[in-house]
Phi, psi and omega in degrees: 000137181281131180296152180301325183297329177295315178297318182291325176293317177299318178298319179294320178294316177299317180295318180296320177295324176295317178297317177299318179297322179290319186280329187262335184266153180246355179278128185298324181290320178294320176298317179298315179294325178293322176297319177296323177296322177294319176298318180291328175295319177294320177298319178299319177296317178300315182292321180295318178292323178296321177292318183294318183266005179054050181230147178268352186296324177294319179290326177293319177298319178298322177300317179291322177297320179293325177295315179292323179294324177294319177294320179296322177298316181298313181290316181296317178292325176297318177296318180297317178295318179296319179292321179297322180294327180272322185261344184058029176198151175240025175287127184294328180296332180275354181273003180292344179286359178280355179292141177002000000 
């Protein structure tokens, strides 16, 4: 059996890579994928704790997080495509013109 600390270390590395992707990249799709990586890192931690404590509550919570993430992907990608059609770019720095 794999120790809990291995799962948590992998989850922390995934979350850190997601944070780096959000902070360092300017492409909206890369930022979006980095956010999803952060969600999956949190899901991995929930499932690891559920396995460690022999409880289904963590896995049920992950199911709801995945459901919300799927809806967020649909809405987020639709917004990115709509912005790309009008601006011909998905660079976040160029989106400041959306202010009032």
